N, C-alpha and C positions, 0 to 999 in steps of 0.2 A: 740618823745622823750619829757618827761615831763620837767618842769622847774626844775633848780638846785639850791640848797643852797650850796655855797662853803665856807668852814670854814678853816682857818689856825691856828694851835696850835703851842705853843712853847715848849721847853724842860721841862718846869715847869708844863705842862698839863694845861695851861691856854689859853683861846681864844685870839689869837693875833688880827685877824680882820676877817670880813666876808662880803659876798655880795651874791645877787641873780642873777641868769642867766636865760634868757628866753628859749623857746624851741629850738632856734637856737644856744644856747650857748653864746649869747651876753649879756653884762651886762644889767640887768633890774633895777638895784639900784646902788647907789654909795657904795664905801667901808665904812663899819661901824666898829666900835670897841666898846668895853665895853659889857654890858649885852646883852644877846640874848633871845628873847621870843620863846619858843618851838613852838608856833603857826605859827611862820614864816616857819617852816619846813613842815607844813601840805601840803600834796599833791606835795611835791617837793622831788626830788632825792638828798640825802645828800652826798656830797663828802667832805672828810676831808684831808687836806694837812699837813703832819707832817714834823718837822725840818729835813734839810738834814744832820745836824750834828749827828743825832741819828740813821740814816740808812746807812749800809754799802753794797756796791755792789761787787759781784764777780761772777765768773763762776764755774760750777761744771759739771763733765762728769759722768753721771749715766746711765747704759744700761736699756732698757725697755721702754714701752709706757704707762704703767698705772701710771697716775699722782699721785694717792694717795700713791702707793708704792714708787714712785720716791721722793715724798715729805718726806716720812718716812726715805729714805736712804740718802737724802742730808746732814743733820747734820753730819753723820759719815764720808762722803766723804770730808767734809770740817773741820773736827775736828782739824787737825793739824795747820790750818790756823788761828784758833780762839784763842784769848788770854783768853776768859772766857770759862767756862763749857758750852758745847752746850745744856745742860738740862735747862740752864737759858736764852737761846736764842730762838728767834722765826725766822723761815726760810720760805720765800714765793718765789715761782718760777714763771718765765715768760714762754712764748712759747719756744719750742725747736729751737735753732739756727741752730745746725747741728745734726747729728745723735748721740743722747745720750748726748748733751751738752745743758745746761740750764743756763739762767741768774738767779741769786739769790739775793734777798734782805734779809739782816739780821739786826735784832733789838732786843734789850733786852726785855725779857718778862715783866719786871717790868715796862718798859716804855709804852709797849702796854697796860698793865693793867690800868696805870695811865691815859692814854689818853681816853680809853673807860669809865673809872669810871666817869671822867668829863662829857663826853657827856651823860652817862646814868643819872647822877644827874640832868641834864637839860631836861631829857625826850626825848633825840634824839637817833633815830636808825640809824646807819651808813650803807650806801649802798656801799661805796668804801672808802679806806684809802690808800693814796699814798704819797711817798716822794715829797717834793716840788721841788727837783732837776729834777725829771723826767716830770715835766710840763714846764720846761724852753723852750721857743721856740728854736728849733734846725734846722739850715740850712745844707743841704748836704755839706760834705767836711769841715766842720768847728766845732768848739766847742762854747758853750755859757757860759758867765761869768755873774753872777749877783752880784753886789757889793751893800750891804745894811748895812750901818753904818760900824761896825767893823768886819762884816761877809762877806764871799765871797762863793758863790755856783758855782760849775763847772759842767756842763754836757758835757761829751766827746762823748757819743753815745746814741742810744735809751735806753739802759739798764745800762750804766756806768756813774759815776760822783763822785764828792767828795766835801766836805766842808772844809774850812780852815779860818784862820784870813786874814783880808785884807792885812795886813803888810807882810804876807808870800806868797802872790800870785806870785809875780815876781820871788821869789826864787824857788818856785815849777816848774814854767814854764821853768826856766833855767835848772833845773834837767831833766825835760822831753826832753828838747832840746839836752842836753848832751847825752842822750840815744837814740836820733833820734826818739822820740815818741811824740814829740810836733806836734800840727797842724800848718798848714801854715797860718790859719786865725782864729781869735776869735771875736765873736760878744759880745760886752760888753754892759750890761744894768745897769742903775744906774746914779747917778749924780757925780760919782768920776771918774776922768781921771786916767787910769793906763798905765804903761809902762811895756810891756811884752818882751822886748828885740828884738830878730830877729822875733818874731811872729807878723804878721800884725793884727792890732787892728781896728775893725769896731764899732765905738761908736754909740749906739742908742740914739739919741737926743730928742726923743719924751718924754715929761713929763707925766707920768702916774703912778699911785700907783703900788706898786709890785704885789698886788693881781690881779689887772686888767691885768697885764703882764702874770701872771701865769694862769689866766682864759683863755687867748687866746691860750697858749700852751695846755690847758686841752682839747680843742676840737680836736687836731691832735696829741696827744701824744700817745706813745706805752709804757706804764709803767707797774709796777708790783703792783697788788692790795695786800696789806698786810693782808687782811681778808681771810686768808687761814687756813687749819688745824684746830687746836682747836679753832681758831678765826673766822672761817667760820660761817656765819648765817645758812647755810643749815645743817652743822654738829651740830651745837648748837641745831637746832630743833630736829634732830635725838636723841641727848643725852637727851633732855627734854622729848622726847616721851618714851624712854626705860622704865623708872619707871612706866609708865601707861600701859605697854604692857599687864600685867596680867589683869588689870581693863578692858582694851579694849576687851580681850578675853572673859572675863565673860559677858560684855555687849553684845558681838556678840552671845554668847550662849544664853542669855536671849532673844534676838531678834528672834533667830531661834525658841525658845520654844513658843514665842508669835504667830509667823507665823503658827506653827503647831496648836496651840490652835484655831487661827482664822480660819484654814482650816477645823478642826473638827467641829466648830460651824457652818460654811457655809454648811457643808455636812448634818448636822442635820436639818438646816433651810430648805435646798432644799428637804429633804425627807418629812418634814412637809408640805411644799408647794404642793408636789404631792399628799399628802393625802387630803388636803383641796380642791384641784382642783377636785379630784375625788368625794368628798362629794358634791361640787357645782354642778357638772354634774348630780349626782343622784337626787338632789333637783329639777334641771331644768326639768328632764325627768318625775318626778312625777308631776310637776306643769304643764308642757306642754307635755302630753302624745302623741300628735300627731306629735311631732318633729321627723323628720327622720334622720337628720344628725347634730351631735353636734361638732363644731370646737372649739369655744370659748364660753363655757356656760355663763361666766359673761357678755360678750358683747351681746350675743344673748338675755339674759334675759332682759338686759336694753332695747334693741330694741323692745322686746314684750311689756314691760311696757309702753314705749312711744306710741306704737300703741293703747293700751288700753286707754290711756289718750285722744288720738285724737278721739277715738271712742265714748268717754264719753262726749265729747264737750268741754273740757278744754284745753286751749292753753298749748303749751310747755314752754311758757315764764313765769318765776316766777318773783317776785318783784324785786330782785337785778338786774336781766338781763333787765327787762323792764325799770327800772330806769337808767341803764347804757346806753342803746340804746338811750333813750330820752335825757339824759345828753349830749351825743355827739352832737346831733342836736342843742340843746339849746346854747352850747358853741360857735356854728358857727352862732348864730343869735344875734347880739348885739342889745340892746334896749328893751330886754325882760327879766324880772326878776321873780323868783319864790317867792311867799309870803306864800305858803301853799301846802301841798300834803297829799293824803290818798289813801289807796290801799284796795280793797275789790273785791272778786270774779274775780280776774285775770285782774281787771281794775284799772288804775292809774289815780286819779283825781288831776289835778294841778290848784292851785290858782295863776293866773299870772297878772302881771302889765307890759303893753306894752306902747311904746311911741306913737303908733297910730295903727289904726285898720288894716292898710295894713301889718304892721309887724306881727300881730297876724295871719292874712290869710297866710303870707309867712311862718310862723312856721309850721302851719297845713299842708301845701303842702310839706314841707320838711320832715316832719315825715311820711307822707304817701308814699313819694317817696322812702323810704328805702326798702320797699317790705316786711319788718319785723313788721311794726307797722301800726296801724289804729288809726287815731286821728280825734276827732269830737269836735267842739266848743259848749259847752253846754249853755253859756251865755256870754254876752259882754256888758259892760256899760261904756259910755264915760263920763269922769269927766272933771272938769276945767283943761285948759292947754292941751287939746286934749289927756290926759292920758287915757288909756283903761284898765279897770279891767275886767278880764275874768275868766271863768272856762273851762278848756280844759280836755277832757277825752281821755286817751290813752290805748290801749290793744294790745296784740301781735296777730299777723295773724296766724290762725291755719294752720299747714303745712300738 
């Protein structure tokens, strides 16, 4: 799992705070606020938490198993429960809880557009967007309550919860208790002590920023990603590709024509190659009328030419090959430097300067030991400091 950049937005589509998490989901930096450099998001998965006040949770029963069709049917299944026109709302669903029943998250499209516009202006591409309520740490058999200033967030199950004012929390829990829907225990996060009447309160006394608390719940949460339907990156890619479909078709047609053209050219070249091979064979048979079997006319002609060279007394080693072989030996003989060279009649004459006479003799032996070269010292003169100037002749050994 890659590192994560965790951002929390507010209802005004401004960044409230942010932090980075390592590959194990643990805080890799402290909680930051203010401006965010887009480079921080490089090579990190971007998860955005949106205000609990802006997301409503409910359930819907829709038959079928095709998620795309279910997502299309959800707005009409919940239309009577919505105060606003469903065309102005965005619906996202979680996994099926029972046969045909799905948890649903609902948010205004104008709010989704505002959040995404803010992130786009910063050059950020979102991987997941989820309500902050659904990353509150939740223990089995209890609810979670976060008190942050004058706002309170309540998570009642994996896929349900609500937001309210801090001063109304106790009243809401009294209503739940009156309907026998209140939990026996509530885990409270924050620095404010609350009285929930008959409900047992378990205060979390650890002093930590809210975003650190939410990051802890992020690693083990089961929430609903809001980036679905028209806000899904996969669907956006498909929509972006649609206008280019005709262009892609033309490009494919052009590619096929190019392949056909290459195929025709290859056929023509292969035909020309066969004609040239036949002409080479005819030339070989005219040049060497005694040849009985021709398998590869070009290779056989090269062999015949080499044989004629050997018969004429010229070695098969030319200047570059001779210089290359000699250079390999000189490289392995430190203390000998070349001051001049000449080539004539297949022989390479080298003007050398050696540290001593023994090195010169060692070089001669090394050249002769290759089996491909024949070396002979033409002259050697000892100068001051035991330096030796010499003329060395090297030629190829006739094979």
